[in-house]
Legacy VTK file of the C-alpha trace (Angstrom):
# vtk DataFile Version 3.0
C-alpha trace
ASCII
DATASET POLYDATA
POINTS 277 float
-29.079 23.714 -2.450
-25.865 23.582 -0.455
-23.884 20.450 0.284
-24.436 18.830 3.592
-21.513 18.664 5.888
-20.747 15.138 7.059
-20.357 14.727 10.934
-16.766 13.640 11.730
-15.823 10.850 14.072
-17.500 10.317 17.427
-15.059 11.591 20.009
-14.775 9.837 23.334
-12.353 11.064 26.187
-10.768 8.609 28.461
-10.940 9.364 32.157
-8.207 6.704 33.188
-6.333 3.548 32.038
-9.468 1.369 32.903
-11.688 3.021 30.523
-9.179 2.748 27.707
-8.842 -1.096 28.538
-12.725 -1.397 28.309
-12.629 0.330 24.838
-9.888 -2.041 23.803
-11.876 -5.028 24.882
-15.032 -3.833 23.181
-13.082 -3.551 19.838
-11.888 -7.110 20.065
-14.413 -8.649 17.668
-14.188 -10.723 14.689
-11.486 -13.204 13.585
-8.034 -12.662 15.174
-6.651 -13.426 11.671
-8.525 -10.352 10.088
-9.434 -8.015 13.063
-12.663 -5.799 12.467
-10.788 -2.660 13.578
-7.534 -0.852 12.821
-5.937 1.895 15.008
-3.653 4.815 14.844
-2.175 6.700 17.635
-1.201 10.408 17.275
0.383 12.599 20.035
-1.506 15.648 18.984
-5.320 14.953 18.984
-5.917 18.167 17.037
-3.891 16.910 13.897
-6.005 15.365 11.047
-5.344 11.947 9.468
-2.801 13.304 6.953
-0.023 11.494 5.251
3.719 12.761 5.404
3.520 13.559 1.774
0.200 15.599 2.112
1.706 17.341 4.988
4.741 18.441 3.073
2.841 19.599 0.070
0.242 21.673 1.974
3.092 23.192 3.957
4.703 24.366 0.730
1.442 25.135 -1.105
1.968 22.529 -3.859
-0.560 21.699 -6.392
-1.497 18.121 -7.183
0.544 18.110 -10.293
3.652 19.395 -8.347
3.173 16.787 -5.650
2.804 13.959 -8.164
6.026 15.021 -9.882
7.878 14.949 -6.422
6.548 11.666 -5.448
7.440 10.067 -8.613
11.174 11.319 -8.311
11.242 10.198 -4.663
10.114 6.781 -5.747
12.520 6.434 -8.541
15.367 7.717 -6.224
14.576 4.962 -3.474
14.223 2.264 -5.979
17.654 3.127 -7.499
19.474 2.999 -4.225
17.525 0.786 -2.041
17.932 -2.306 -4.413
21.750 -2.243 -3.580
21.183 -2.098 0.217
18.237 -4.342 0.853
18.133 -8.316 0.995
16.773 -9.605 -2.265
13.717 -11.160 -0.419
12.195 -7.942 0.666
12.761 -6.028 -2.653
9.513 -5.678 -4.457
8.901 -6.270 -8.180
9.701 -3.181 -10.238
6.047 -2.251 -10.995
4.811 -3.064 -7.275
4.097 0.561 -6.308
2.269 -0.573 -3.063
5.326 -2.540 -2.064
7.789 0.144 -2.655
5.739 2.803 -0.734
5.673 0.328 2.113
9.497 0.214 2.272
9.767 3.934 1.863
7.353 4.564 4.589
9.236 2.157 6.720
12.280 3.901 6.215
11.206 7.259 6.815
10.606 8.797 3.349
7.490 10.968 2.731
4.711 9.020 1.020
1.078 9.161 0.763
0.694 6.137 3.302
-0.581 6.368 6.655
0.474 3.899 9.269
-2.109 1.936 11.273
-1.938 -1.052 13.699
-4.285 -3.964 14.472
-3.406 -3.326 18.203
-5.101 -0.644 20.228
-2.262 -0.971 22.708
0.411 -0.262 20.119
-1.736 2.822 18.912
-2.092 3.898 22.517
1.744 3.751 22.701
2.217 6.141 19.724
-0.557 8.538 21.155
1.163 9.080 24.459
4.927 8.644 23.841
5.506 12.225 23.039
4.131 15.662 23.143
2.984 16.225 26.749
1.605 19.682 25.925
-1.378 18.288 23.944
-3.861 15.440 24.274
-3.347 12.469 22.312
-5.687 10.542 19.908
-6.442 6.966 19.154
-8.369 6.640 15.956
-10.424 3.501 15.597
-11.530 2.534 11.977
-13.746 -0.322 10.609
-11.313 -0.894 7.594
-13.683 -3.412 5.740
-16.425 -0.850 5.730
-14.066 1.854 4.054
-12.717 -0.648 1.536
-16.209 -1.824 0.445
-17.282 1.901 0.112
-14.131 2.495 -2.157
-14.829 -0.534 -4.291
-18.468 0.627 -4.830
-17.242 4.132 -5.970
-14.620 2.538 -8.437
-17.195 0.239 -9.845
-19.568 3.168 -10.427
-17.280 5.918 -11.760
-13.593 5.035 -11.999
-12.301 4.887 -15.531
-9.157 3.257 -14.433
-8.862 -0.321 -12.945
-6.568 -0.219 -10.053
-5.823 -3.816 -10.286
-4.754 -3.787 -13.845
-2.965 -0.219 -13.899
-1.893 0.677 -10.337
0.546 3.213 -11.724
-2.269 4.995 -13.619
-4.623 4.698 -10.771
-2.443 6.338 -8.256
-0.848 8.938 -10.374
-3.939 10.063 -12.059
-4.294 14.074 -12.324
-7.983 13.704 -11.436
-8.202 10.826 -9.017
-11.206 9.617 -7.026
-11.462 10.566 -3.284
-11.465 7.009 -1.901
-9.413 5.278 0.653
-7.996 1.783 0.965
-6.660 -0.107 3.879
-4.023 -2.569 2.906
-1.690 -4.914 4.479
1.967 -4.713 3.279
2.851 -7.561 0.706
6.273 -8.114 2.474
6.785 -7.341 6.370
9.961 -6.180 7.873
10.680 -6.995 11.440
9.360 -3.564 12.621
6.252 -4.096 10.664
5.655 -7.415 12.314
6.385 -5.951 15.812
3.916 -3.057 15.293
1.182 -5.089 13.536
1.459 -2.596 10.722
-1.123 -1.789 8.003
-1.604 1.303 5.826
-4.331 3.425 4.520
-3.614 4.951 1.004
-5.736 7.177 -1.317
-5.325 7.735 -5.245
-5.973 11.448 -4.000
-2.595 12.171 -2.485
-3.564 15.499 -0.850
-6.732 14.314 0.888
-7.027 14.051 4.551
-7.829 10.498 5.399
-10.287 11.399 8.037
-12.636 13.139 5.564
-12.772 9.915 3.378
-13.472 7.558 6.456
-16.146 9.980 7.487
-17.944 9.789 3.930
-17.524 5.936 4.113
-18.842 5.811 7.592
-21.956 7.834 6.505
-22.642 5.753 3.516
-22.783 2.414 5.359
-26.077 1.292 7.018
-23.974 -0.722 9.615
-23.580 0.564 13.081
-19.702 0.845 12.703
-18.795 4.184 14.133
-15.645 5.849 13.364
-14.013 6.827 16.684
-11.629 9.398 17.776
-10.527 8.248 21.350
-8.749 11.074 23.420
-6.110 10.600 25.859
-5.846 13.633 28.087
-2.229 15.084 28.242
-2.020 14.456 32.084
-2.661 10.819 31.580
0.113 10.217 29.078
2.652 9.249 31.664
0.415 6.931 33.273
-0.427 5.303 29.992
3.092 4.987 28.985
3.873 3.255 32.444
1.183 0.698 31.996
2.264 -0.027 28.558
5.695 -0.521 29.451
4.636 -3.281 31.971
3.156 -5.039 28.861
6.421 -4.646 26.976
4.988 -2.215 24.735
8.209 0.090 24.504
10.248 1.572 21.772
12.702 -1.399 22.203
9.865 -3.879 21.376
8.294 -1.772 18.558
11.507 -0.630 16.859
13.960 -3.664 16.963
17.612 -2.707 17.191
19.913 -0.233 18.828
17.745 2.854 17.967
14.709 1.369 19.647
16.900 0.382 22.593
18.087 3.907 22.937
14.445 5.266 22.718
13.284 2.849 25.176
15.915 3.801 27.740
14.919 7.422 27.170
11.532 6.548 28.098
12.723 4.664 31.231
14.524 7.613 32.485
11.656 9.889 31.679
9.331 7.751 33.851
11.962 7.228 36.490
12.507 10.897 37.031
9.014 11.250 38.474
9.992 9.023 41.510
13.395 10.402 42.196
13.610 11.863 45.682
15.180 15.162 46.385
18.680 15.002 47.816
LINES 1 278
277 0 1 2 3 4 5 6 7 8 9 10 11 12 13 14 15 16 17 18 19 20 21 22 23 24 25 26 27 28 29 30 31 32 33 34 35 36 37 38 39 40 41 42 43 44 45 46 47 48 49 50 51 52 53 54 55 56 57 58 59 60 61 62 63 64 65 66 67 68 69 70 71 72 73 74 75 76 77 78 79 80 81 82 83 84 85 86 87 88 89 90 91 92 93 94 95 96 97 98 99 100 101 102 103 104 105 106 107 108 109 110 111 112 113 114 115 116 117 118 119 120 121 122 123 124 125 126 127 128 129 130 131 132 133 134 135 136 137 138 139 140 141 142 143 144 145 146 147 148 149 150 151 152 153 154 155 156 157 158 159 160 161 162 163 164 165 166 167 168 169 170 171 172 173 174 175 176 177 178 179 180 181 182 183 184 185 186 187 188 189 190 191 192 193 194 195 196 197 198 199 200 201 202 203 204 205 206 207 208 209 210 211 212 213 214 215 216 217 218 219 220 221 222 223 224 225 226 227 228 229 230 231 232 233 234 235 236 237 238 239 240 241 242 243 244 245 246 247 248 249 250 251 252 253 254 255 256 257 258 259 260 261 262 263 264 265 266 267 268 269 270 271 272 273 274 275 276
């Protein structure tokens, strides 16, 4: 008997800014302290939910063992040099893999982490701020549903306790295909501005949307896994609306680099209104 292919996320295509706002309001459920849904914006809707490390490994046809070796070397190199450059308050404990990966992802190093946000508006910014040749996507996930599914699979089959031995759990040669949504143990200014969370899997090459699809199918709750499409011809309108809400590069990337990107966005939008001389 062949295996049954699970249905992917439900796709909804926005017809304008108003339909996006309606969707954002509909997702505003649960405690504001622990929002029910997390969001991720991607400028190309055809891209899977794949970490920067997995993208690199797949592009170079690396095996699991090769990818794990590179990941270890990258982690060791970052820890060796970052400790001399960062304030002591943000430096994780030596064995805190989760904390170190959070910092690495924050500073642009390839990791198995995937960035998420608690704000659908922040996710919309990342879906529309670039790549006007393709539709953008806002992914919406009920994170607790996925975490509970992971806990059930660990209890049933995992031989390694991720709480007692996170190194062995994440660097196993035969890891479970599960996903966990986590909040960074320490926040940088940028993480706070973006309301950042991460998804991470022991299986460093796995596309995260495949695991979320499995978790959504396994739960009996009516908690759909959504992929919300922003048509490419609406990206400029969305960027303009978000700017009026102060959701800009300057706000999401505090510092001069964010200011420069924000000015670039302003000029890009302003060019549409320049009259010919």
